C-alpha positions as CSV (number, residue, x, y, z in Angstrom):
1,X,71.3,-17.7,31.7
2,X,73.6,-16.8,28.5
3,X,72.5,-17.5,25.0
4,X,75.2,-20.0,24.8
5,X,73.9,-22.0,27.7
6,X,70.2,-21.8,26.3
7,X,71.7,-23.2,22.8
8,X,73.6,-25.9,24.6
9,X,70.4,-26.9,26.7
10,X,68.3,-27.2,23.7
11,X,67.9,-31.2,23.4
12,X,69.4,-32.5,20.4
13,X,69.9,-29.1,18.8
14,X,69.5,-28.3,15.0
15,X,71.0,-31.7,14.0
16,X,68.1,-33.6,15.8
17,X,65.5,-31.2,14.0
18,X,67.2,-31.9,10.8
19,X,67.4,-35.7,11.1
20,X,63.4,-35.7,12.1
21,X,62.5,-33.4,9.3
22,X,64.5,-35.6,6.7
23,X,67.1,-34.5,3.7
24,X,66.1,-30.7,2.8
25,X,63.9,-30.3,-0.3
26,X,65.3,-30.8,-3.7
27,X,68.3,-32.8,-3.1
28,X,66.7,-36.1,-4.5
29,X,67.5,-37.8,-8.1
30,X,64.9,-35.8,-9.5
31,X,66.9,-32.5,-8.4
32,X,70.2,-33.8,-9.8
33,X,68.6,-34.4,-13.1
34,X,67.0,-31.3,-13.2
35,X,70.0,-29.1,-15.0
36,X,70.5,-31.8,-17.7
37,X,66.5,-31.6,-18.7
38,X,66.7,-27.8,-18.7
39,X,69.8,-27.5,-20.8
40,X,68.2,-30.3,-23.2
41,X,64.8,-28.4,-23.3
42,X,66.7,-25.1,-24.2
43,X,68.3,-26.5,-27.3
44,X,64.7,-28.0,-28.2
45,X,63.2,-24.7,-27.7
46,X,65.8,-23.0,-30.1
47,X,65.3,-25.5,-32.6
48,X,61.5,-25.1,-32.5
49,X,61.6,-21.5,-32.8
50,X,63.9,-21.5,-35.8
51,X,62.5,-23.4,-38.5
52,X,64.7,-22.0,-40.9
53,X,68.0,-23.2,-39.4
54,X,66.2,-26.7,-39.7
55,X,65.5,-26.2,-43.3
56,X,68.8,-24.7,-44.3
57,X,70.8,-27.4,-42.7
58,X,69.2,-29.9,-45.0
59,X,70.0,-28.3,-48.0
60,X,73.6,-29.1,-48.5
61,X,73.3,-32.7,-47.5
62,X,70.5,-32.9,-50.1
63,X,72.3,-31.2,-52.8
64,X,75.3,-34.0,-52.4
65,X,72.8,-36.7,-52.2
66,X,70.5,-35.4,-55.3
67,X,72.8,-33.7,-57.6
68,X,76.5,-34.9,-56.9
69,X,75.0,-38.5,-56.3
70,X,72.7,-38.6,-59.3
71,X,75.7,-37.0,-61.8
72,X,78.3,-39.4,-60.7
73,X,75.9,-42.3,-61.2
74,X,75.0,-41.3,-64.4
75,X,78.6,-41.2,-65.5
76,X,79.6,-44.3,-63.9
77,X,79.6,-46.2,-67.1
78,X,82.8,-44.5,-67.7
79,X,84.7,-45.4,-64.8
80,X,85.5,-49.2,-65.9
81,X,85.8,-52.2,-63.4
82,X,86.4,-50.0,-60.5
83,X,83.0,-48.2,-61.1
84,X,80.3,-48.3,-57.9
85,X,77.3,-49.7,-58.9
86,X,75.1,-47.0,-57.2
87,X,77.1,-44.1,-56.2
88,X,73.9,-42.4,-54.8
89,X,73.5,-45.2,-52.2
90,X,77.2,-45.5,-51.6
91,X,77.0,-41.7,-50.9
92,X,74.1,-41.5,-48.7
93,X,75.8,-42.7,-45.4
94,X,78.1,-39.7,-45.7
95,X,74.9,-37.3,-46.3
96,X,73.6,-38.6,-43.0
97,X,76.8,-38.1,-41.1
98,X,77.0,-34.6,-43.0
99,X,73.4,-33.7,-42.0
100,X,74.3,-33.8,-38.0
101,X,77.3,-32.0,-37.9
102,X,76.2,-28.6,-38.3
103,X,73.5,-28.7,-35.4
104,X,75.8,-30.4,-33.4
105,X,78.6,-27.9,-33.5
106,X,76.2,-24.9,-33.1
107,X,76.0,-25.9,-29.7
108,X,79.5,-25.0,-29.3
109,X,79.2,-21.7,-30.9
110,X,76.3,-20.8,-28.7
111,X,78.4,-21.8,-25.5
112,X,80.8,-19.3,-26.8
113,X,78.2,-16.5,-27.3
114,X,76.7,-17.5,-23.7
115,X,80.4,-16.5,-22.3
116,X,80.3,-13.4,-24.1
117,X,76.9,-12.2,-23.6
118,X,77.2,-13.1,-19.7
119,X,74.6,-15.8,-19.9
120,X,77.4,-18.2,-18.8
121,X,78.0,-16.3,-15.6
122,X,74.4,-17.0,-14.5
123,X,74.9,-20.8,-15.2
124,X,78.1,-20.8,-13.1
125,X,76.4,-19.5,-10.0
126,X,73.3,-22.3,-10.4
127,X,73.3,-24.8,-7.6
128,X,74.4,-27.4,-9.7
129,X,77.7,-29.1,-10.3
130,X,79.7,-27.6,-13.5
131,X,79.9,-31.2,-15.2
132,X,76.1,-31.2,-15.5
133,X,75.8,-28.1,-17.6
134,X,78.3,-29.6,-20.1
135,X,76.4,-33.0,-20.3
136,X,73.1,-31.3,-20.5
137,X,74.4,-29.2,-23.4
138,X,76.1,-32.2,-25.1
139,X,72.8,-34.0,-24.9
140,X,70.8,-31.1,-26.5
141,X,73.4,-30.7,-29.1
142,X,73.1,-34.7,-29.8
143,X,69.4,-34.7,-29.9
144,X,69.1,-31.9,-32.3
145,X,71.7,-33.5,-34.6
146,X,69.8,-36.6,-34.5
147,X,66.7,-34.9,-35.6
148,X,68.3,-33.7,-38.7
149,X,69.4,-37.3,-39.5
150,X,66.0,-38.2,-39.0
151,X,64.8,-36.4,-41.4
152,X,67.3,-37.3,-43.7
153,X,66.8,-40.9,-43.1
154,X,63.1,-40.2,-44.1
155,X,64.2,-39.3,-47.7
156,X,66.2,-42.4,-48.0
157,X,64.2,-43.8,-50.7
158,X,66.1,-41.4,-53.1
159,X,68.9,-43.8,-52.7
160,X,67.1,-47.1,-52.4
161,X,67.3,-47.3,-48.9
162,X,64.7,-49.8,-47.5
163,X,62.3,-48.8,-45.0
164,X,63.1,-51.4,-42.4
165,X,63.4,-51.6,-38.6
166,X,66.9,-51.6,-39.0
167,X,66.8,-48.0,-39.6
168,X,66.1,-47.7,-35.8
169,X,69.8,-48.9,-35.2
170,X,71.0,-46.9,-37.9
171,X,69.2,-43.8,-36.0
172,X,71.1,-44.9,-32.7
173,X,74.4,-44.9,-34.6
174,X,73.6,-41.3,-36.1
175,X,73.0,-40.2,-32.1
176,X,76.1,-41.2,-31.2
177,X,78.1,-39.5,-34.4
178,X,76.0,-36.6,-33.3
179,X,77.2,-36.8,-29.9
180,X,80.7,-37.1,-31.1
181,X,80.6,-33.9,-33.1
182,X,78.7,-32.2,-29.9
183,X,81.5,-33.2,-27.5
184,X,84.4,-32.0,-29.9
185,X,82.4,-28.7,-30.5
186,X,82.0,-28.3,-26.4
187,X,85.7,-29.2,-26.0
188,X,86.8,-26.6,-28.4
189,X,84.1,-24.0,-26.8
190,X,85.6,-24.3,-23.5
191,X,89.1,-23.9,-24.8
192,X,88.9,-20.9,-27.4
193,X,87.0,-18.0,-25.9
194,X,86.9,-15.7,-28.9
195,X,83.9,-16.1,-31.2
196,X,85.5,-15.3,-34.5
197,X,88.4,-17.7,-33.9
198,X,86.1,-20.7,-32.8
199,X,84.3,-20.4,-36.2
200,X,87.4,-20.6,-37.8
201,X,88.7,-23.3,-36.5
202,X,85.4,-25.4,-36.8
203,X,85.2,-24.6,-40.2
204,X,88.8,-25.5,-41.0
205,X,88.3,-28.7,-39.0
206,X,84.6,-30.1,-40.5
207,X,85.7,-30.3,-44.0
208,X,88.7,-32.1,-43.6
209,X,86.8,-34.7,-41.0
210,X,84.3,-35.4,-43.7
211,X,86.6,-35.6,-46.9
212,X,89.0,-37.8,-45.1
213,X,86.3,-40.2,-43.7
214,X,85.6,-42.7,-46.8
215,X,82.1,-40.6,-47.1
216,X,83.0,-39.6,-50.9
217,X,85.1,-42.5,-51.8
218,X,85.9,-46.0,-50.7
219,X,88.3,-46.0,-47.6
220,X,90.5,-48.8,-49.3
221,X,93.1,-49.0,-52.0
222,X,94.2,-45.6,-51.4
223,X,97.7,-43.9,-51.4
224,X,99.9,-44.5,-48.5
225,X,99.7,-41.2,-47.0
226,X,95.8,-40.7,-47.7
227,X,95.1,-44.3,-46.1
228,X,96.9,-43.4,-42.9
229,X,94.9,-40.1,-42.5
230,X,91.6,-42.0,-43.5
231,X,92.4,-44.6,-40.7
232,X,93.2,-42.0,-38.2
233,X,90.1,-40.1,-38.5
234,X,87.4,-41.1,-35.8
235,X,84.7,-40.1,-38.2
236,X,85.8,-43.0,-40.8
237,X,84.4,-45.5,-38.2
238,X,81.1,-43.9,-37.7
239,X,80.7,-43.6,-41.6
240,X,81.5,-47.3,-42.1
241,X,79.3,-48.5,-39.2
242,X,76.4,-46.4,-40.6
243,X,77.3,-47.5,-44.2
244,X,77.1,-51.1,-43.1
245,X,74.1,-51.1,-41.0
246,X,71.8,-49.5,-43.5
247,X,69.3,-51.7,-45.4
248,X,69.9,-50.9,-49.1
249,X,72.0,-51.9,-52.2
250,X,74.9,-54.4,-52.0
251,X,77.3,-51.5,-52.5
252,X,76.8,-50.6,-49.0
253,X,78.2,-53.7,-47.5
254,X,80.3,-55.1,-50.5
255,X,84.2,-55.8,-50.1
256,X,85.1,-52.8,-52.2
257,X,83.4,-50.2,-49.9
258,X,83.9,-52.0,-46.2
259,X,86.6,-50.4,-44.1
260,X,89.8,-52.7,-44.3
261,X,92.5,-52.3,-41.6
262,X,95.3,-54.8,-42.9
263,X,93.3,-58.0,-43.3
264,X,90.6,-57.1,-40.9
265,X,87.3,-55.6,-41.2
266,X,86.4,-54.1,-38.0
267,X,82.9,-54.9,-36.8
268,X,80.6,-52.5,-36.2
269,X,80.3,-53.1,-32.2
270,X,84.2,-52.2,-32.3
271,X,83.7,-49.0,-34.4
272,X,80.6,-47.8,-31.9
273,X,83.0,-48.5,-29.2
274,X,85.7,-46.6,-30.4
275,X,83.5,-43.6,-30.7
276,X,82.0,-44.0,-27.4
277,X,85.7,-43.8,-26.0
278,X,86.7,-40.6,-28.1
279,X,83.0,-39.3,-27.0
280,X,83.9,-40.1,-23.2
281,X,87.3,-38.5,-23.5
282,X,86.3,-35.4,-24.9
283,X,83.6,-34.9,-22.6
284,X,86.0,-35.5,-19.9
285,X,88.5,-32.9,-21.0
286,X,85.6,-30.5,-21.7
287,X,84.3,-31.0,-18.1
288,X,87.6,-30.6,-16.5
289,X,88.5,-27.4,-18.3
290,X,85.0,-26.0,-17.9
291,X,85.2,-26.5,-13.9
292,X,88.2,-24.4,-14.0
293,X,86.1,-21.4,-15.8
294,X,85.7,-18.5,-13.6
């Protein structure tokens, strides 16, 4: 009897045996979520073992809040009717957003370095879909940024921010803004392969995003070209949503400081929805480009 005949005579063969044993180990939902958890944990370990990075990431936001905010607040008596009653409180939402941008973008920088050092090649041969790598990195970067935002929120009393349960909603908005920065950083990282080029592009992009977001000045009553740029900037809607949600002085929700498009004040839900759509688009494109990486 030949080997072929023996295989044919085996009742049910391998298929029957596999069916009896059930699905192979490691194929359930827990296995599918494993790459997300591993990459998220990797970012948390990086943060834990680099406390200097955490401290230095808070220096610039606090300088803006304490020095710039206090200085302009003291000089506001000379600004006439257009003055903001409390510029420090007005500046605080922008400081919050500023605090999350650097740690979120750092995920994109780490991906570029992983490609250069060969770590990315090891990720690519892992038995997981490549989309899970992008999404895991995005969640890790967004969580890191939100932790920075939480630290800035803890000193909100400097700007007369009230510590109420509404700050939990603000923290969710900060997490969404952090995810926006992370998604854009990852999109740039899968497109740009050179570390130096990536850092130049990021540095040239972050500052205009912040200055044209209404974080430093009210978004209304601007010259025509500036008003168009501010309203086309997606970060404008994140800053406005955070400003209107923060519990604090009236300057945070006054008609002078709320974003106005024509005669319409976009609700916070619509602004958050716009950010979610941009995040989904950026992650979708980044995942597509990453899946073609060799």
